[in-house]
C-alpha positions in Angstrom: 13.6 20.0 -36.5 17.1 19.5 -35.1 19.5 17.3 -37.0 22.5 15.3 -36.0 24.8 18.2 -36.9 22.9 20.4 -34.5 23.4 17.9 -31.7 27.1 17.7 -32.5 27.5 21.5 -32.3 25.5 21.7 -29.1 27.6 19.0 -27.4 30.9 20.2 -28.8 31.8 16.9 -30.4 32.0 15.5 -34.0 29.0 14.0 -35.9 30.8 10.6 -35.7 30.9 10.8 -31.9 27.1 11.6 -31.8 26.5 8.6 -34.1 28.6 6.3 -31.8 26.7 7.4 -28.7 23.3 6.9 -30.4 24.4 3.4 -31.5 25.8 2.3 -28.2 29.4 2.2 -29.3 31.6 1.5 -26.3 34.6 3.5 -27.3 33.1 6.9 -26.4 34.2 8.5 -23.1 31.6 8.9 -20.4 32.0 12.7 -20.5 31.3 12.9 -24.2 28.4 10.5 -23.9 26.8 12.7 -21.2 27.2 15.8 -23.3 25.6 14.2 -26.3 22.7 12.8 -24.4 22.1 16.2 -22.8 22.2 17.9 -26.3 19.7 15.3 -27.6 17.3 16.1 -24.8 17.7 19.8 -25.0 17.2 19.9 -28.8 14.4 17.3 -28.9 16.4 15.4 -31.5 14.8 12.3 -32.9 16.9 10.1 -35.3 15.5 9.6 -38.8 13.6 6.3 -38.7 14.7 5.2 -42.2 18.4 5.9 -41.4 18.1 4.1 -38.1 16.6 1.0 -39.7 19.6 0.9 -42.1 22.0 1.2 -39.2 20.3 -1.5 -37.1 19.7 -4.0 -39.9 21.6 -7.3 -39.5 24.7 -7.7 -41.6 24.7 -11.5 -41.2 28.3 -11.2 -40.1 29.9 -12.4 -36.9 33.2 -11.2 -35.4 35.6 -13.8 -33.9 38.6 -12.5 -31.8 40.9 -15.4 -30.9 43.9 -15.3 -28.6 46.6 -16.5 -31.1 46.1 -17.7 -34.7 49.4 -19.4 -34.6 48.2 -21.7 -31.9 46.8 -24.8 -33.7 44.0 -25.2 -31.1 42.7 -21.7 -32.0 43.2 -22.3 -35.7 41.1 -25.4 -35.5 38.5 -23.5 -33.3 38.2 -20.8 -36.0 37.8 -23.3 -38.7 34.8 -24.9 -37.0 33.3 -21.5 -36.0 33.4 -20.5 -39.7 31.9 -23.8 -40.7 29.0 -23.6 -38.2 28.4 -19.9 -38.9 28.1 -20.6 -42.6 25.6 -23.3 -42.0 23.5 -20.7 -40.1 23.8 -18.1 -42.9 26.5 -16.0 -41.3 30.0 -14.9 -42.5 32.9 -14.5 -40.0 35.6 -11.8 -39.7 38.5 -13.0 -37.6 40.8 -10.9 -35.5 44.1 -12.3 -34.1 44.9 -10.8 -30.6 48.4 -12.5 -30.5 47.9 -12.8 -26.7 47.9 -9.0 -26.5 45.0 -7.2 -24.8 45.7 -4.0 -26.7 45.5 -5.8 -30.1 42.4 -7.7 -28.9 40.6 -4.3 -28.1 41.7 -2.9 -31.5 40.0 -5.8 -33.2 36.9 -5.5 -31.1 36.5 -1.8 -32.0 37.1 -2.5 -35.7 34.5 -5.2 -35.7 31.9 -3.1 -34.0 32.6 -0.3 -36.5 31.9 -2.8 -39.3 28.5 -3.4 -37.6 28.9 -7.1 -37.0 25.8 -8.7 -35.6 27.6 -10.4 -32.7 31.0 -11.2 -31.2 32.8 -14.4 -30.2 35.8 -13.7 -28.0 38.5 -15.7 -26.3 39.9 -13.0 -24.0 43.6 -12.4 -23.9 43.3 -11.3 -20.3 40.8 -10.9 -17.6 40.6 -7.1 -17.1 39.6 -5.5 -20.4 37.3 -2.4 -19.6 36.3 -2.4 -23.3 34.9 -5.9 -23.0 32.7 -4.8 -20.1 31.5 -1.8 -22.1 30.6 -3.9 -25.1 28.6 -6.3 -22.9 26.8 -3.4 -21.2 26.1 -1.8 -24.6 23.9 -4.7 -25.5 26.1 -6.0 -28.3 25.5 -9.8 -28.5 28.6 -11.5 -27.3 29.7 -15.0 -26.2 33.0 -16.0 -24.6 34.6 -19.2 -26.0 37.4 -21.2 -24.3 38.3 -18.3 -21.9 36.1 -15.9 -20.1 36.1 -12.8 -17.9 34.5 -13.3 -14.4 31.9 -10.7 -13.6 30.8 -10.1 -17.2 27.3 -11.5 -17.7 27.5 -13.1 -21.1 27.3 -16.9 -22.0 30.5 -18.9 -21.8 31.2 -21.9 -23.9 34.3 -23.8 -22.6 35.8 -27.1 -21.8 36.2 -28.3 -18.2 39.8 -29.6 -18.0 39.8 -30.3 -14.3 38.8 -34.0 -14.6 41.2 -34.6 -17.4 44.1 -33.0 -15.5 43.2 -35.2 -12.5 43.3 -38.3 -14.9 46.7 -37.2 -16.2 48.2 -36.8 -12.7 46.8 -40.2 -11.7 48.3 -41.7 -14.9 51.7 -40.2 -14.2 51.6 -41.4 -10.6 50.7 -44.9 -11.8 53.8 -44.8 -14.0 55.9 -44.1 -10.9 56.5 -40.4 -11.4 56.5 -38.2 -8.3 58.4 -35.1 -9.4 55.9 -33.4 -11.6 56.3 -29.8 -12.9 53.9 -27.5 -14.8 54.5 -24.7 -17.3 51.5 -22.4 -16.5 49.7 -20.0 -18.8 49.2 -16.4 -17.8 47.5 -16.1 -14.4 45.4 -13.2 -15.9 43.6 -15.7 -18.1 41.0 -18.1 -16.7 42.5 -21.1 -18.4 46.0 -20.2 -17.1 44.8 -20.0 -13.5 42.4 -23.0 -13.7 44.9 -25.5 -15.1 47.5 -24.8 -12.4 44.9 -25.1 -9.7 43.6 -28.4 -11.1 47.2 -29.7 -11.3 48.0 -28.7 -7.8 44.8 -30.1 -6.4 45.3 -33.5 -8.2 48.8 -33.7 -6.7 47.6 -32.8 -3.3 45.0 -35.7 -3.4 47.9 -38.1 -4.0 50.0 -36.5 -1.2 52.4 -34.9 -3.6 53.5 -31.3 -3.1 54.0 -28.8 -6.0 57.0 -26.7 -5.0 57.4 -23.2 -6.5 60.5 -24.4 -8.3 58.3 -26.8 -10.3 56.0 -24.1 -11.5 57.2 -22.3 -14.7 55.4 -19.1 -15.7 54.6 -19.1 -19.4 52.4 -17.1 -21.8 50.9 -19.8 -24.0 53.7 -19.3 -26.6 56.6 -21.6 -27.5 59.5 -19.3 -26.2 58.1 -19.3 -22.7 58.0 -23.1 -22.8 61.6 -23.2 -23.7 62.6 -20.8 -20.9 60.6 -22.6 -18.2 62.0 -26.0 -19.2 65.5 -24.8 -19.3 65.0 -23.6 -15.7 63.6 -27.0 -14.7 66.5 -28.8 -16.2 69.0 -26.6 -14.3 67.6 -27.7 -10.9 69.6 -29.9 -8.7 66.7 -32.3 -8.8 64.8 -31.8 -12.2 61.3 -33.0 -12.6 60.5 -36.4 -14.0 57.7 -35.1 -16.1 56.9 -31.6 -17.4 53.2 -30.8 -18.1 52.8 -27.8 -20.4 49.4 -26.1 -20.1 49.1 -25.6 -23.8 50.5 -27.1 -27.0 52.8 -24.3 -28.1 54.5 -24.3 -24.7 54.9 -28.1 -25.0 56.6 -27.5 -28.3 59.0 -25.1 -26.6 59.6 -27.6 -23.9 60.4 -30.3 -26.4 62.9 -27.9 -28.1 64.7 -27.2 -24.8 64.9 -30.9 -23.9 66.4 -31.9 -27.3 68.8 -28.9 -27.3 70.5 -30.5 -24.4 70.8 -33.9 -26.0 68.1 -35.4 -23.8 65.4 -37.8 -24.8 61.7 -38.0 -24.2 60.7 -40.0 -22.2 64.0 -41.8 -21.3 65.4 -38.7 -19.6 62.3 -36.6 -18.9 58.6 -37.0 -19.7 56.4 -34.5 -21.4 52.6 -34.0 -21.5 50.5 -31.2 -22.8 47.1 -29.6 -22.5 45.4 -29.0 -25.9 45.9 -32.1 -28.1 46.6 -31.3 -31.7 46.9 -33.5 -34.8 50.7 -33.5 -35.1 51.2 -34.7 -31.5 50.6 -38.3 -32.8 53.4 -37.8 -35.3 56.2 -36.7 -33.0 58.8 -39.1 -31.7 57.5 -40.2 -29.3 53.8 -39.4 -29.7 52.8 -36.9 -27.0 50.4 -37.7 -24.2 47.9 -34.8 -24.1 44.6 -33.5 -22.9 42.1 -33.0 -25.8 39.4 -30.4 -25.8 36.2 -31.1 -27.9 37.1 -28.2 -30.3 34.5 -28.8 -32.9 31.7 -29.1 -30.3 32.9 -26.0 -28.5 32.9 -24.0 -31.8 29.4 -25.2 -32.8 27.9 -24.5 -29.4 29.5 -21.0 -29.3 28.1 -20.0 -32.7 24.6 -21.3 -31.8 24.7 -19.5 -28.5 25.6 -16.2 -30.3 22.9 -16.7 -32.9 20.4 -17.2 -30.1 21.5 -13.9 -28.5 21.3 -12.1 -31.8 17.8 -13.4 -32.3 16.6 -12.3 -28.9 16.8 -15.6 -27.1 18.7 -16.2 -23.8 21.2 -19.1 -24.3 22.8 -20.8 -21.3 26.5 -21.2 -20.8 27.9 -24.6 -22.0 30.7 -26.6 -20.4 32.0 -29.7 -22.1 34.5 -32.3 -20.7 38.1 -32.5 -21.9 39.7 -36.0 -22.0 43.1 -37.5 -21.5 44.7 -39.1 -24.6 47.5 -41.5 -23.5 50.4 -41.9 -25.9 54.1 -42.6 -25.3 55.9 -39.4 -24.0 55.7 -40.1 -20.3 57.2 -43.6 -20.1 54.1 -45.6 -21.2 54.8 -49.2 -22.1 54.1 -48.9 -25.8 53.3 -46.1 -28.3 49.7 -45.7 -29.3 50.0 -45.7 -33.1 46.5 -44.5 -33.9 45.3 -41.0 -33.9 42.8 -40.2 -31.1 41.6 -37.0 -32.6 
């Protein structure tokens, strides 16, 4: 009876490559996959049932690949994912993509090699071929916070459109008309979605969003500083800067203070992704809060359902506006709204 070494010799590949093909690993080229499957057929190879049962047994381990572990939102998300997974009897291995698609794919390959039972991923971009291969291979996977259109896996996310509309209406009510946004990467769903929601909310109030009031960021602090510096150099700077995540808001605050300007007396600041220390800044920062704990719990439960053969639905939860004192509000809100 042919063995796995015979298949490898027939196909002209390593034993490890044969193993990866038989286990549906996405990192094998299509050419190698075709040769291995042809060799399996030609030799009549049948995997050892005991060995296969060992390979396919659950490890009770989940993989979590987050976009940036230094981002307090994702740090908090990871904490609640680990908490919910533990309650369901799973351990969690975390990979930090650092907003880099190549590092994201490295972590995904490593986690699959460690035979995790399922993957939770917040994609660093929208075009990863590996992510599509993982989904097609049958590996249980759930997207959390961000997603990749066209990949048929459950998505657990917050809908920020309503909260962004509430923020724009709030700023309009304070008398602000020149409103700018520091956008996240257009390649991410959240980056694109937040700019669109901001633009639409302004349009409903009859306010234009000129290109000069759109700063391109990357969800990290340095890009928030650069965009805000450019806004402040304009002949007519914006009255309020809305940063599409908390790290870019921190960068914006640094740029404002570096010029000796004050928030909100000289310029207002608001952020997407509320975090605990926003209430402790001077002034406390008006922000849009996502239901981080609920998102994490829903994502883990959806992944557990997929692992156990059920078909979970995508989950969308509402974000909400938390009004504080960074945009010219009448009085600071001294209590934490988290």
